[in-house]
C-alpha positions in Angstrom: 149.4 61.1 74.1 152.0 62.3 76.5 155.1 60.0 77.2 156.6 60.4 80.7 159.8 58.8 82.2 161.6 58.1 79.1 165.3 58.5 79.4 166.5 58.1 76.0 165.3 59.0 72.5 165.6 55.4 71.5 163.2 54.4 74.1 160.8 57.2 72.9 161.2 56.1 69.4 160.4 52.4 70.5 157.3 53.5 72.4 156.1 55.6 69.3 156.8 52.7 67.0 154.9 50.3 69.2 151.9 52.7 69.3 152.0 53.2 65.6 152.0 49.4 65.0 149.1 49.0 67.3 147.2 51.6 65.7 147.7 50.2 62.2 146.9 46.8 63.3 143.7 48.0 65.0 142.6 49.7 61.9 143.3 46.6 60.0 141.1 44.5 62.4 138.4 46.9 62.1 138.6 46.7 58.3 138.6 43.0 58.4 135.6 43.0 60.8 133.7 45.4 58.6 134.1 43.4 55.5 133.7 40.1 57.1 134.9 38.4 54.0 138.4 37.0 55.1 137.0 33.7 56.5 135.1 31.0 54.7 132.2 30.9 57.2 130.5 33.5 59.6 128.2 31.4 61.8 124.9 32.8 63.4 123.9 29.4 65.1 125.9 26.3 65.9 124.8 24.6 68.9 124.0 28.2 70.2 123.4 31.7 69.0 126.7 33.3 68.0 128.1 36.0 69.9 126.6 39.4 69.1 123.5 38.0 67.6 120.0 38.3 69.5 116.7 36.5 69.3 114.2 39.1 68.0 111.7 36.5 66.8 108.0 37.3 66.5 104.8 35.4 66.6 106.6 32.1 67.2 108.1 29.7 69.9 111.8 29.2 69.7 114.0 26.7 71.7 117.7 27.2 71.0 118.7 24.1 73.1 116.7 21.4 71.3 118.7 18.0 71.6 116.6 15.9 69.1 117.1 15.9 66.1 120.5 17.7 65.4 122.4 17.9 62.2 125.8 18.5 63.8 126.9 19.0 67.4 124.5 18.5 70.3 121.9 21.2 69.9 119.6 22.5 67.2 116.5 25.2 67.0 113.1 23.9 67.6 110.9 26.7 65.8 107.1 26.6 65.9 105.4 29.5 64.2 102.2 31.4 64.1 101.0 32.9 60.7 103.6 34.8 59.2 105.7 34.4 62.2 109.6 34.7 62.1 112.8 33.4 63.5 114.7 36.6 63.6 118.3 37.0 64.4 119.3 40.6 65.3 122.9 42.3 65.7 123.3 45.6 67.2 126.4 46.0 65.2 126.2 46.6 61.4 127.4 43.4 59.7 128.8 43.9 56.3 128.2 40.6 54.3 130.1 41.7 51.2 132.3 38.9 50.0 129.9 36.1 51.1 128.2 34.1 48.4 125.4 32.5 50.3 123.3 32.5 53.5 123.1 28.9 54.5 121.1 26.8 56.8 119.5 23.4 57.3 115.8 22.7 57.8 114.0 19.5 59.2 110.4 19.7 58.5 107.9 17.7 60.4 105.1 17.4 57.8 104.7 17.9 54.0 103.9 21.3 52.6 105.7 23.5 54.9 107.5 26.5 53.3 109.4 29.6 54.5 110.8 32.9 53.3 114.1 34.4 54.1 114.1 38.2 54.9 117.1 40.5 55.4 117.0 43.7 57.3 119.2 46.7 56.6 121.4 48.9 59.1 118.1 50.9 60.0 116.4 47.7 60.8 114.1 48.1 57.7 113.1 44.9 55.8 114.8 44.9 52.4 112.6 44.5 49.5 114.2 41.1 48.2 112.5 38.0 49.8 113.5 34.5 49.1 111.1 31.6 49.2 112.9 28.6 50.7 111.3 25.8 48.4 112.7 27.7 45.3 116.4 27.1 46.5 116.0 23.3 47.2 114.9 20.1 45.6 112.1 19.9 47.9 111.4 20.1 51.6 110.9 16.5 52.5 109.5 15.8 56.1 111.8 14.3 58.8 115.1 14.7 57.1 117.7 17.6 56.8 117.7 19.7 53.9 120.3 22.2 53.0 119.3 25.7 51.8 121.6 28.2 50.1 120.3 31.6 49.5 122.3 33.4 46.9 123.3 36.8 48.2 124.1 38.1 44.8 120.4 38.3 44.3 120.0 40.7 47.3 119.0 43.9 45.8 120.6 46.5 47.9 123.1 49.4 47.3 125.4 48.0 50.3 125.6 44.6 52.0 125.3 46.2 55.4 122.6 44.4 57.5 121.7 44.1 61.2 119.2 41.1 60.9 118.0 38.0 59.0 114.8 36.2 59.6 113.3 32.9 58.4 109.6 33.4 58.1 106.7 31.1 57.9 105.7 31.4 54.3 102.0 30.5 54.0 100.1 32.5 56.5 99.2 29.6 58.8 99.9 28.5 62.3 102.5 25.8 61.5 104.0 22.7 63.0 107.4 22.5 64.4 110.3 22.6 62.3 114.0 22.3 63.3 116.9 24.4 62.3 120.6 24.0 62.5 124.0 25.4 61.2 123.1 28.8 60.2 125.9 30.9 58.6 127.0 33.0 55.8 129.5 31.2 53.5 132.0 32.2 50.9 131.5 29.2 48.9 128.0 28.5 47.2 126.7 24.9 46.9 123.4 25.6 45.8 121.2 22.6 44.7 121.1 22.6 40.8 117.8 23.4 39.1 116.6 20.5 37.1 116.3 20.8 33.3 112.5 20.5 33.6 112.3 23.8 35.4 114.7 25.7 33.3 113.0 28.8 31.7 115.7 30.1 29.5 116.5 28.8 26.0 120.2 29.9 25.8 120.3 29.6 22.1 117.8 32.3 21.5 118.0 34.2 24.7 114.3 33.5 25.3 112.9 33.3 28.7 109.7 31.2 28.9 107.0 32.3 31.2 104.3 30.1 29.8 104.4 27.4 27.2 102.2 24.5 27.9 102.6 25.2 31.6 103.3 28.0 33.9 106.9 28.5 34.9 107.3 27.4 38.4 108.7 30.8 39.4 105.7 32.6 38.4 102.3 32.5 39.7 98.7 33.7 38.8 97.7 37.2 40.5 94.8 38.0 38.2 91.8 40.1 39.5 88.3 40.5 38.5 88.2 37.0 36.9 89.4 33.4 37.1 92.4 31.9 35.2 92.4 28.4 34.0 95.8 26.9 33.1 95.9 23.8 30.7 98.1 23.8 27.5 96.9 27.3 27.2 95.5 29.9 29.6 91.7 31.0 29.8 91.1 34.1 31.7 87.4 34.4 32.3 86.6 37.9 33.0 83.7 38.4 35.6 84.1 42.1 36.6 84.9 45.6 35.1 88.4 46.7 35.5 89.7 43.0 35.3 93.1 41.9 34.4 95.1 38.8 33.8 98.3 39.1 35.8 101.1 36.8 36.2 103.7 37.5 38.9 107.0 36.5 40.2 108.2 36.9 43.7 111.8 37.6 42.6 112.6 40.5 40.4 113.5 39.6 36.9 116.5 41.6 35.4 115.4 42.4 31.8 118.5 44.4 30.9 119.6 41.6 28.5 116.2 41.3 26.7 114.2 43.6 24.3 110.7 42.2 24.0 107.8 40.9 25.8 106.0 38.2 23.7 102.6 36.6 23.8 99.6 35.2 21.8 96.0 36.3 22.3 92.6 35.6 21.0 89.1 36.2 22.4 85.5 35.3 21.7 84.1 38.9 21.4 85.0 41.9 19.5 85.0 45.5 20.7 87.4 45.1 23.4 90.1 47.4 24.4 93.1 45.2 25.8 96.0 47.1 27.3 99.3 45.9 28.8 101.5 47.0 31.6 104.6 45.7 33.3 105.0 45.8 37.0 108.2 46.4 39.0 109.8 45.5 42.4 107.2 47.5 44.3 104.3 45.7 42.6 103.4 48.8 40.8 103.1 49.4 37.1 106.0 51.4 35.6 103.4 53.5 33.5 99.8 53.5 32.6 98.4 50.6 30.8 99.2 50.9 27.0 96.4 49.9 24.5 97.2 47.0 22.0 95.6 49.2 19.3 99.1 50.6 18.3 101.0 47.2 18.9 99.5 44.8 16.4 95.8 45.6 17.1 93.1 44.0 19.4 92.8 40.4 19.5 90.1 38.6 17.6 88.7 35.0 17.1 92.0 33.6 15.8 95.4 33.8 17.5 97.3 37.1 17.2 101.0 37.2 18.1 102.6 40.2 20.0 106.0 41.1 20.4 106.2 44.5 22.4 109.4 46.6 23.2 109.9 46.4 26.9 111.3 49.9 27.0 108.0 51.3 25.9 106.3 49.9 29.0 109.4 50.0 31.3 111.4 53.2 30.0 114.2 52.7 32.6 114.5 48.9 32.0 114.3 48.2 35.6 113.8 44.6 36.8 110.2 43.4 36.5 107.9 41.4 38.8 104.7 41.2 36.7 102.9 41.3 33.4 99.3 42.4 33.2 96.8 42.6 30.4 93.6 44.7 31.2 90.5 45.0 29.3 89.4 48.7 29.3 85.9 48.0 27.7 82.7 47.6 29.4 82.5 43.8 28.7 82.2 41.2 31.4 81.7 37.5 31.4 84.1 37.2 28.4 87.1 34.8 27.9 90.6 35.8 26.8 92.9 33.1 25.8 96.6 33.5 26.3 99.6 31.4 25.2 103.4 31.5 24.7 104.3 34.2 27.0 108.0 35.0 27.0 110.6 37.8 27.2 113.3 37.7 24.5 115.1 39.6 21.8 113.3 40.2 18.4 111.3 42.6 16.3 108.6 44.6 18.0 105.8 47.0 17.7 106.5 50.7 19.1 104.2 53.4 20.3 105.7 56.1 18.3 102.6 56.7 16.4 100.2 56.3 19.4 97.7 59.2 19.7 99.2 61.5 22.2 95.6 62.5 23.5 95.3 59.3 25.1 98.0 59.9 27.7 98.8 63.6 28.2 102.5 64.7 28.4 103.3 65.7 31.9 104.3 69.3 31.0 100.7 69.8 29.4 98.8 69.1 32.6 97.4 72.1 34.4 99.5 73.7 37.2 98.9 72.2 40.6 96.5 74.1 42.7 97.4 74.1 46.4 94.8 76.0 48.8 96.3 78.7 51.1 95.8 77.4 54.7 94.1 80.7 55.9 91.7 81.1 52.9 88.9 78.7 54.1 86.7 80.0 57.0 85.6 77.2 59.4 82.0 76.2 59.4 80.0 77.3 62.3 77.5 74.6 61.6 79.6 71.4 61.8 81.5 70.8 64.7 81.9 67.0 65.3 82.8 65.1 68.4 82.9 61.2 69.4 82.2 59.3 72.5 81.3 55.7 73.3 80.2 54.8 69.7 78.3 57.8 69.2 78.9 60.7 66.7 77.7 64.2 67.7 77.2 67.1 65.4 76.9 70.3 67.3 76.2 68.4 70.4 73.3 66.2 68.8 73.8 62.5 68.1 73.8 61.5 64.5 74.2 58.1 62.8 76.5 57.5 59.9 74.8 55.3 57.3 77.9 55.3 54.9 79.2 53.9 51.7 82.5 54.6 49.7 82.3 56.0 46.2 85.8 55.5 44.8 87.7 56.8 41.8 89.5 59.9 42.8 92.3 57.6 44.3 92.9 55.9 41.0 94.8 56.9 37.9 91.5 58.2 36.3 91.6 61.0 39.0 87.8 61.1 39.1 85.0 59.1 40.8 84.2 56.0 38.6 80.9 55.6 36.7 81.1 58.8 34.8 81.6 57.0 31.7 78.1 55.5 32.0 76.0 58.2 33.7 75.7 61.7 35.1 77.7 62.4 38.3 75.0 64.4 40.1 72.4 61.8 39.4 74.7 59.5 41.2 74.9 61.5 44.3 71.1 61.9 44.4 70.8 58.1 44.1 73.2 57.4 46.9 70.9 59.6 49.0 67.8 58.1 47.8 69.0 54.5 48.5 69.1 55.3 52.2 72.9 56.4 52.7 73.5 59.7 54.4 77.3 59.5 54.5 80.0 59.1 51.7 83.6 58.2 52.2 85.6 59.6 49.3 89.0 58.1 48.5 91.5 60.2 47.0 95.2 60.3 45.9 97.8 63.2 46.0 97.8 63.6 42.2 94.0 64.3 42.2 94.9 67.4 44.5 97.3 68.6 41.8 94.8 69.4 39.2 95.4 66.4 36.8 93.4 66.0 33.6 90.8 63.4 34.4 90.0 60.4 32.3 87.0 57.9 31.8 84.4 60.7 31.6 81.5 60.7 29.0 81.1 64.5 28.7 77.9 64.1 26.7 76.5 62.9 30.1 78.5 65.3 32.1 78.9 68.6 30.3 79.3 70.6 33.3 82.7 68.9 33.9 84.0 69.6 30.5 87.4 71.6 30.9 87.7 71.0 34.5 90.8 69.3 36.1 90.6 66.5 38.9 90.7 69.0 41.9 87.9 71.2 40.6 85.7 68.2 39.8 86.3 66.8 43.3 85.2 70.2 44.8 82.0 69.9 42.8 81.4 66.3 43.9 82.2 67.0 47.7 80.0 70.2 47.7 77.1 68.3 46.1 77.3 65.6 48.8 77.4 68.3 51.4 74.5 70.3 49.7 72.2 67.0 49.7 72.8 66.9 53.5 75.2 63.7 53.5 78.1 63.6 55.9 81.6 63.6 54.1 84.6 61.4 55.1 87.8 62.2 53.1 90.0 59.1 52.8 93.7 59.4 51.9 93.8 56.1 49.9 97.0 55.7 47.7 100.0 57.7 47.5 100.6 57.1 43.7 97.0 56.6 42.6 97.6 52.9 42.1 98.7 50.9 45.1 97.6 50.7 48.6 101.1 50.9 50.3 102.1 49.4 53.7 103.3 52.6 55.1 102.1 56.3 55.0 105.2 57.3 52.9 107.2 55.8 49.9 110.5 56.6 48.4 108.9 59.3 46.2 106.3 60.5 48.7 107.5 61.8 52.1 105.7 61.9 55.3 105.7 65.7 55.2 104.0 65.6 51.9 101.5 63.2 53.3 100.8 65.6 56.3 100.7 68.6 53.9 97.9 66.9 51.7 95.9 66.0 54.8 96.0 69.6 56.0 95.2 71.0 52.6 92.2 68.7 52.2 91.1 69.6 55.8 91.3 73.2 55.1 89.9 73.1 51.6 86.5 71.9 52.6 86.4 73.6 56.2 83.5 75.7 55.3 81.3 72.7 54.4 79.0 71.9 57.4 78.6 68.2 56.7 82.5 67.6 56.1 83.0 65.6 59.3 86.3 63.6 59.2 89.6 62.6 57.7 90.6 59.0 57.3 94.2 59.8 57.3 95.8 56.5 55.8 94.1 53.6 54.1 95.1 50.1 55.2 98.4 50.2 57.1 100.0 46.6 56.6 103.0 44.8 56.0 105.9 46.8 57.6 103.6 49.0 59.5 103.6 48.4 63.3 101.8 49.9 66.3 103.6 50.9 69.6 106.9 49.6 68.6 108.6 53.2 69.0 110.4 52.9 65.5 109.4 56.2 63.8 109.9 54.6 60.3 107.2 51.9 60.8 105.2 52.9 64.0 101.8 53.9 62.5 100.6 55.0 66.0 103.3 57.6 66.2 102.5 58.8 62.6 98.8 58.9 63.2 99.1 61.0 66.2 101.5 63.4 64.5 99.2 63.8 61.3 96.1 63.9 63.5 97.4 66.8 65.5 98.3 68.8 62.2 94.8 68.1 60.6 93.0 69.4 63.8 95.3 72.5 63.8 94.0 73.1 60.1 90.4 72.3 60.9 89.3 71.7 64.5 85.8 70.7 63.6 86.9 67.3 62.3 87.2 63.7 63.5 90.2 61.8 63.0 89.6 58.3 61.7 92.7 56.0 62.5 92.7 52.5 61.1 94.6 49.5 62.6 97.6 47.6 61.2 97.8 44.1 59.9 100.4 42.2 62.0 102.7 43.4 64.9 105.7 42.2 66.7 103.8 42.3 70.0 100.5 42.6 71.8 98.9 40.7 68.8 97.2 37.2 68.4 98.3 34.9 65.7 94.6 35.0 64.2 94.9 36.5 60.7 94.0 40.1 60.5 92.9 42.2 57.6 94.9 45.1 56.2 94.0 48.0 58.6 92.0 45.7 60.8 94.3 44.9 63.7 93.8 47.3 66.8 94.7 44.7 69.2 98.0 46.7 70.2 95.9 49.6 71.3 95.5 47.7 74.5 99.4 48.1 75.1 99.9 51.4 73.4 97.0 53.8 73.4 96.7 57.0 71.4 98.1 60.1 73.1 95.2 62.4 73.7 97.6 65.3 73.7 97.8 64.9 70.0 94.2 63.5 69.2 91.9 64.4 71.9 89.6 61.5 73.1 86.6 63.2 71.6 88.2 63.6 68.3 89.4 60.0 67.9 87.6 57.3 65.7 88.9 53.9 65.4 88.1 52.6 62.0 88.9 49.0 61.4 88.6 47.2 57.9 87.0 43.8 58.2 86.0 41.4 55.3 84.6 38.0 54.7 85.1 35.0 52.2 84.4 36.8 49.2 87.6 39.0 49.6 89.9 36.2 50.9 89.4 32.9 52.5 90.8 32.9 56.0 91.2 29.6 57.8 88.6 30.6 60.4 85.8 30.5 57.6 86.3 26.7 57.4 85.7 26.2 61.1 82.8 23.7 61.9 81.2 26.2 64.0 81.3 29.2 61.5 79.9 31.8 61.9 79.5 31.3 65.5 83.2 31.4 65.9 83.5 34.9 64.5 82.8 37.1 67.6 85.7 35.4 69.3 87.9 36.7 66.5 86.3 40.1 66.1 86.5 40.9 69.9 90.3 41.1 70.2 90.6 42.5 66.7 88.7 45.5 67.3 85.5 44.9 69.3 86.9 45.2 72.8 87.5 48.8 72.4 83.8 49.6 72.2 83.6 47.9 75.6 86.3 50.5 76.7 84.3 53.3 75.6 86.1 54.3 72.3 84.1 55.1 69.2 84.4 52.4 66.5 83.2 53.1 62.9 84.2 50.3 60.5 85.5 52.1 57.3 85.2 49.2 55.1 83.3 45.9 55.1 81.4 44.1 52.6 81.1 41.4 49.9 79.0 40.2 47.1 76.3 39.0 49.5 75.3 36.0 47.2 75.3 38.1 44.0 78.1 36.1 42.6 80.7 35.1 45.2 80.6 32.4 47.7 77.6 31.4 49.7 79.5 31.7 53.1 79.9 35.4 52.4 76.1 36.2 53.0 76.4 34.2 56.0 79.3 36.3 57.3 77.7 39.6 56.6 74.6 38.8 58.5 76.8 37.5 61.3 78.9 40.8 61.5 75.7 42.9 61.4 74.4 41.0 64.4 78.0 41.5 66.1 77.8 45.3 65.2 74.5 45.5 66.9 75.6 43.6 70.0 78.5 46.1 70.4 76.4 49.2 69.5 78.6 49.7 66.4 75.8 51.6 64.8 77.9 53.9 62.3 80.0 52.4 59.4 80.9 52.8 55.8 80.1 50.0 53.4 82.4 48.9 50.6 81.2 50.0 48.2 78.9 52.0 45.9 80.8 51.1 42.5 80.1 47.8 40.8 83.7 47.5 39.6 85.3 46.4 42.9 85.9 42.8 41.7 86.0 41.0 45.0 83.1 42.7 46.8 81.0 44.0 43.9 79.0 47.0 44.8 75.5 48.4 45.8 75.1 49.1 42.1 75.0 46.3 39.5 77.2 46.4 36.4 74.7 48.7 34.5 75.7 51.3 37.2 72.1 52.2 37.6 70.2 49.1 39.3 71.0 48.4 42.9 71.4 45.0 44.5 68.1 45.2 46.7 69.1 42.3 49.1 72.3 44.3 50.0 70.3 47.4 50.5 67.7 45.6 52.6 70.4 44.1 54.8 71.9 47.6 55.4 68.5 49.1 56.1 67.9 46.5 58.6 71.2 47.0 60.2 71.0 50.8 60.7 67.4 50.9 61.5 67.6 48.3 64.3 71.0 49.3 65.7 70.5 51.2 68.8 
């Protein structure tokens, strides 16, 4: 800074002093603003939205000038939400909430049973993992009266307390009635409603956290799969499918650093089981493989057996947990497991020190990863695929894909399932003889790295002895090709366990995902029946379409990956699934994971990345056996369904795009609910009306608990009514 017209040193010193004082004060002001902890309240809404905050709400109707009712002042918020809609306050400036104790607001429900979740968004506009269910922080949301909600910010799991947004989201997945909200703020003083003694889960005298004793702790819920749980003064888990598990889950992470054991009691009505246990973390994924109870007190029998297992054996880093699962690794179904006295505490325990190391190979004993060199595989001159107006062309001639998924390479077994029961090549032959001419093969990255596979009976599959997961996948894919069936490779799970919302995770980058897609596209390039890559299974949750946010926009990621795959293998088709929900260009009608293609109407795929004749939209759509959506209860079901399918994906067929449903199915009356058969017959009629004559049915395996498979539980017999339904669909669809 240059000072002019100063006639004395004293004057110059005064100017310099004033400038320095201003600079210091400005820095103090900046620091105070950054910390935002020097005042008792930081409002977001009081009669109006506070300065700096903007309305970024989604799937909802919001009136910030409502005059009745109000809690204080003259105005409140009238908020009416669609399913999972959110009242979202966004600030372009990073707001540091360190020093504040609680996020406070007041709700005025208009009917019983309403509930909401509170979500926070970091400085990158990414939703933080911690979600808060409002009803858990109140004494109840009574209708037609104001209820104070205090969300404790010390439970917000994040390295920094820097945010750019907070949302109050409809919490039940329904189109909800209006609710009124007032006086939203961050507070330095907490006045959280006390938890009644009847809901207390910790016995302070013994440091014993109760999850189940006569009743399930209200913070926990039943997330079991492959069976039904009945809760009385004990728990009965009735297993109805293979690969089933009893699973209790809590929405909030539980810090286990002050505990040493997980405890429970079991008994069962049959012997010969192989029950295993795993703990699940904040990302709803297990910390390690399921561990057998054989070395932790033995398998349960007809009398109660008590277990006390060291947490660190199941969760080596002692990270916070969100779930406990007990899985039966045997071939039994229609068996009951009884569970009681589930807790987390201190105490003595069984360890895994003497467990046979052959059941879980050490990482450094695994075969070295095998990565194909991109220029090693010559392109097939016999298999060039294109798509146009719902028709798939091979070398210029139309073909019909009568497809089915055969899963397993995407799981921790790292091999297609069923090889514990029968020969793999016989299975491929049976798929063809049943009438299918295309197989969707899900895989995960670890399978590409040559892992040691599990769950193979080598007496039935001697030619697989000594082969790693990638070598076995090579044999299976080649056999499918050699039997003249089309192959769709499906990147299904990044960690071989969980279908994630996005195409990348904290431990698996976008570039790793693209590299794996390119390697698979190249590896099978010489096979003439290798026709497509399903580049990401079921985007959902945080995944968006057409928002422009490179961290969540599935359209941008699909375009980028599709271009790279086609560079590696120009013969292929690129299968692109939809999302689940979306901030814009999406109706409030519930969508399936990967099933929402509505936003394509507003943001189409860039054909400079994926040419139109290489693009296949591949929605996933299911019926009542998988999840009971509200529209299945309509009085005119299933006649109401075309009006739902049309905007979800069907309209694209009318626009000339090629639609190949990548997953659809259910038990079709073989177990399940009766409405599912009605639903499947209805969607077949819909497919035919839209000339959607190519699809992949989920699935071949019988061990998909919610849908069953083409095969029955013996892994040999087929459900003939399913086969007949599919044959009728494919043969009559023109």
